[in-house]
N, C-alpha and C positions, 0 to 999 in steps of 0.2 A: 464436621465440615458441611453443615446444612446449606450454606450459601454457595457451595462449591460442587462442581461435578467432576468426579475423577475420570481421567482419560488414561487409557492403557499406555504402558511404556514406562521407561525409567530414564530420568534426566537429572543432572546436577545443576545446570544453568539454563535459564529460559529468557527469551527476549521477544517482545511483541511490537510490531509496527502498527497492526490493525487487526480487526477480527479475522481477516483471511490471510494474515502474514505473520506466522508464529514459528520461531526457530528455537532449537535447543541443542545442548551437547550433553553427553553422558560421562560417566566417570572414566571411561576408556578414551575419551576425546572424540568419539564419533559424533557426527553432525546430523541433525534431523530437521526436516521441515514438515509442518502440519499440512495434511492433505485436504482439510476441510470436510473430512468424513470420519466421524468418531468410531465407526466400525473398523476402520483400517487407517489409523490417524497419522502415521509417520512414514515418510520416505527418506532413506538415507542419502545424504549429499556427500560426494567425495571430499576427502580432506580430514584434518584432525585439529581440533581447537580445544582450549580450556575455558574460553569466555566468548560471548557473541553479542552483537548489537544489531538491531533492526530498525530502520526508519519507516515512517508513514508512507514514503514514496517508493518503498521496496528495496532501498539500499541496505546492504548487509556487510558488516565488517566483523572480524574476529581476531583473537590472539591465541597463540598456542602456549604450551607449558614452558617453552624456552623464552617467551616474551616476544616472539616474532609476530608481526602485524600483517593482516591480509584483508583485502577487499574482494568481495564475491563478484565474479565476472561471468558466471555461467559457463558457456562453451566458448567465450571470447578469448580465454587464456587456457593454456595447457594446465590441467589439474583444477580448473574451475575457480582458482583464486589467484590474485596478483599480490605479491609481497610488496609491502610499503616499508621503507626504511624506518628504523626506530625500535624501541622496546617498551612494551606496556604489559601490565598484568590484568587490567580491566578496561573495557571499551564500551561506549554508549553512542547510539546513533539516533539523531532526531530526523535527519534527512540527508540527502547527498552532500550538502554543503555544511552540515552541522554535526561534526564527529568529535568526540572528546574521549580522553583516556587518562588513566593514572598508571604510574610505574611502581616497581617494588619498593622504591624509597618514598612513595606517597606524592611525588611530583605530579603536577597536573598539566596536561597538554591539550591543545585544540588544533584540529586539522586546518591547514592553511589553504586547502584546495589546490595545492601545487605539489605534485608527487616528487618533484626534484628537491624540494625543501619542505617536507610535509607538516612539520609540527612547530608550534610556537608555545613556549612555556607560559602558563598562567600562574600568578602568585597564589600561594596557599598550599595546603597539604591535605590529601584525602586518601581513603582506602577504597571507596566505591563512588560511582558517579552515575547520574541519570540525566538524559537529555530529551526534551520534548520537540515535537515537530515545529512548534512556534518559537523555538530558540531558548526556552526555559531550561536552566541547568540547576540541579541540586546535587549535593554530595554529603557523604559522611566520612568522618576520619576514624582512625584506629581506636579512639576512645569512645566512639559512638555518638559524638557530637554531630549535629545536623546543620547544614549550611545551604543557603540559596545564593546563587551567583548574581551579583548586582553590578559587575563591572566597576566603573569609577564612581558609582552612586554611594558606595559605602567604603570606609577605610578598610583596606585589605582585600577589596573586591568581593567579599562574601559577607552575608548577614547571617548570624547564628540564629537558628530557630530552636526553641526549647524542645526537649525530648531526647530520646536515645535510640538509635537504629544502627544496624550493621549492613543492611542492604537497602537501596533506594531505587525507584523506577519512576520515570516521568513520561506521561503522554502529552501533556500540555501544561500551561500555567495553572489550570484549575484541576488537574488530574495527576496527583502525586501520591504514591503509595510506598510503604516500606515495611521491613520486618526487623525485629530486634533479636538480641542474642538468645532469647528464650523461645523464638519462633512466633511470637505474637505479631499480628498483622495490623497495620495502621494506615488510615487514609487521611490525607490533608483536608482540613475543614475550610481552607481559604480564609482563615482568621488567625493571624500570627499570635494573638493574645491567648488563644486556646486552640492550638494548631492541629491536634490529632484526635481522631475517633477510632476506637478499636473495632476491628471487623472480626467476627467469629472465624475460628480456624487456626491452623498452625503451619507455617511455611519457613523454608530456609532461603529461598530466592523468589523474586517476583518480577514480572514484566508487565508493562502497561502500554497500550496503544493510544494513538491520537484520538481514536473514536470511542475511547472508554473501555475497550476490551482489557481484561486482566486475567493473566495466567500465573500459576506459581508451582513450585516444587517443594517437597518437604525433605527432611534429612534422610528419609528412606529412599528417596528418588521418585516417589509417587508424584504424579502430575495432576494438576487441578485447573479447571477454568471457572472463574467467578461467574455465578449466575444471578445472584441478587434478585432484582425484580424484573429480569429480562423476559423476553417473549418465548412462548413455546413453539416447537417445530423448527424447521429449517428456513421457512420463508413466511413473512408477514404480508398478508394481502392489504394493499392500499387502495382506497376507493378511486374510481375513475376508469377510463378506457383508452388505451394507447396501442399503437401498432409498432412504434419504434421508440427506443429509449437510449439515452446517453448519460453517462455519469462522469463528472470531473472530480467530484469529491462528495463527502457526506452531505454538504449543503449546496451542491451545484448539480442538480438532476433536472434534465429536460426530456420532453417527449413530444411525439406527434401522433394524432389519431388518424383513423381511416379517411376522414374528410380533409386532412391536411392541416387541421388546427394545431397550434403550437401551445404547449403548456410548460410552465416552470414550477418545480416543487417549492412549496412555501415553507418547508421545514415544520409544518404542523399537520400531523396525520389526521386530525379532526376535519380539516379543510385544506387538503393537500395541494391543490393545483390552482394557479392563476393563469388565465389565458394571455398570451403575448400576441400582439398584432402580427399578421402575416400568414403565409401558407407554405408548408414544406412537406416533403415526403421522406426525408431523412435528416438527421441532426447529429452533431458532434459537440461535445463539451469538454473543455480542458480543466486541469487542476487549478489553473490561475484565473478561471472565470470566462475564458474565451469561448465563444459559441459560433459555430458555422452551421449552415444547412444548405440543402438542395431541394428544389421543387420537382414536380412530376415532369416538367419540361426539361429538366437538367440544368436549369439556371442555378448559380451558386451565390450564396449570400453570407455575409459576416454580420453578426449582431452588433449593433452600435447603441442600443437603447434610444435615448432621446437625442443622440448626436446627429442622426440622419432622419429625414422624413420617412415615416413608415417603420422605423426601428432597425432596418436592415440596409446594408450597403451591398449592391450587386457587384460581384467580382467576375471579370470575363472568364469564359470557359464553359465547359459542359461536363457534369458529373452525375452519376446516379447514387453513389455512396460516398460518405465523407466521415473522416475520423480526426479528432483533435486531441493532442496531448497537451499542448500549450499554445501560446500566441505564435510561437515560431515553429511549431511542429504540427502541421496540418497536411493530411494526405487524403486522396480520393481515387475512385475508379470510375470509369465511364461505362456506357452501355456495351462497348466492345471489349471490356475487360482491361483496357489500358490503365496504367497506374501513373498518378501524378503527385508530385510534392510541391507545396507552396514555397515560392522563392523569397517571401517576405517583401516583395515588390509588386504593388497592385498594378503597375503599368505593364508588367510582364510576369504574371503571377505564377505560372506553372512550368515545371520542368518534368519531362517524362522519365520515368524510372523503368528499366528493363523488367519484363515479366508480364504476367496476366493474372488478374484476380477478379473475383466477384464481390468480395467483402474485405474490409480492412479495419485494423485497430491500431491506434497510436497511443503510446504512453507519455507521461509527463517527462520521463527521463530519456526520451528519444527512441524507445523500443517500438518496433513496428512488426505486426503479424498480419497475415492475410490468409484467405481461403479462395480457391478457384471454383469454377462451376462444377467440377467433378468432386468437390469436397476435400481435395488435397490441402494440406496445411503447410504454411511457410513462415519462417522468421527472416526478417530482413537482416542481411549481414553486410551490405554495401559491397566493398571489394574483397571482403574476407572469403567469400565463396564464389565459385564460377556461377554467373547468372544472377548474382546479387542476393539470392534467396537460398536458405537452407530448408529442405523439406523435413518436416517433423511427422512421424507416423501418426495415423488416426484419420478420422473423417468428420468434418464440421461444415455447416452451411453459414454460420454467423460467428464472428469472433470479436472480442473486446480486450484491450490491453490497457491497464492502468499504469503499469511499470514493468520492468524486466521480470519481476517475480510475481506479478498479479495479472494473469492471463486466463480468460474464461471463454467458453464457446458452447454452442448448441449444435446438435446434428439435425438431419432431416426428420428424424423421429421425435424431435423435441427433447432428447436427453441432454443433460447439462454436464459439462466437464470443466475441471480446473487443472491447470498446468502444474506439474509436480516439481518443476525445475530440474528434471532429470530426463534428458532426451532419450535415454535407453528405455524408459518406461514413463512416457510424458504425461499421461492423463489419468485422473481419478474421477469417477462418476459421482456427481452430487445428486441427492434425492430431489425430485421435482420434474416438471416439464415446462419448457419455455420455447418461444419462437424467436425471441431476440433478447440480448443481454448487454448490459453496460457495466463497466468496472472502473472505479476511480483510483487515482494514485494513492489514496489513503486506505485502500482495501474495501471500500464500499461497493456493493454489488446490487443492482436492480435488474429485473427482467419483466417481460410481458409474455403471455401465452397466446395461442392462436385465437382465443376468444376475446382478446384485448384486456384481460385481467392483468393487474399490475402487482408486482411482488418485490419486497426488499428482503435480501438475504440476512438471516439472523443466526445462521450456524446451527449447531446441534444442541440448542438450549433446552432445558428440561421441560417436559410437558406430561 
């Protein structure tokens, strides 16, 4: 397994939404989430499952040995999971709105996004299924035949792809992996005429994230992360100098420097930044490409590109910090610590939310976290908790939320922490030192330190 790094622990099933969002179950049905620290890699999550699926946006679903179906809710539901009617043996998640499964008879189902009538049957028969963040769906049947979902583009809704697999995982249209009955590992070449290239190693199950992350387990329960040609260390330094950074996704990273200049990541590490007209002191970026900012005077702006003179439209109000999960999920705090949420109406843009914070993070799925000037940490619960916020133990000065399951922060000493999804023991320290951090819905994490150096999180890859 030269191209794989073994991670301690024992699992029988594994699912990957992104580099920072990996879940698994063991032979006893216990559920584990990766902590992003290979020295202590797993935290147990309450519940019992036989299969699990994870989306790039942090969505998690599972099925148990009785075929019952569950969606992960964290502390929003008693027991951390909400049961959804139906019966499945295998489940796959691309995102909150893209969930598929198969039952013991091989019937295929897609989630309708309506819990009252959750499943619609899709023609065909499969024994395993994989779903990407971009909506790509592949499957294999009990004979090992491989299929890609085409909807009405092909007779029978599925196009057969040559080869033989028993397990399949999909991160995106161009990132499909599988294993066969002998444990051999294959990656899709993106050429249907010669579709598979064998990857060294042996696995019994495999999981693939939207960002290209790949994990697997073998028949002995050993756990591996694919390293291939990846970077060494936990963080890769990216040239440039910034004081604030915001991440919507792997391809949507923005920052501002000490002079207030605005930069957007070019997706080319050799020449990583392009300057955007304007001047800001803080910036927020959503998974859908939405960008907002505030300047040193507290003025608020929404990025419009060439739609407005100067690239930015001023929105009335005054804020010192801003966070963006999506176009409709924008939050901020002002110099007095008051909290505001965007109403989606520019004529009357802000509604005050009870509480007091000094920094705030908003996820694409509506998740909101914050910290106050004393370093206390809070998760927004709306009317679920008295005062609208639930305090989470720990101390941070800056916080970022990509989704319910992707929350990161730094404390006053520059130490970095990742949320474990277990409020009883909520934080695991990640190596490195930062002064600000940004986390995307797809698990992408960037940070800057007090010297203005810029880093992208790469995990515990070999070096």
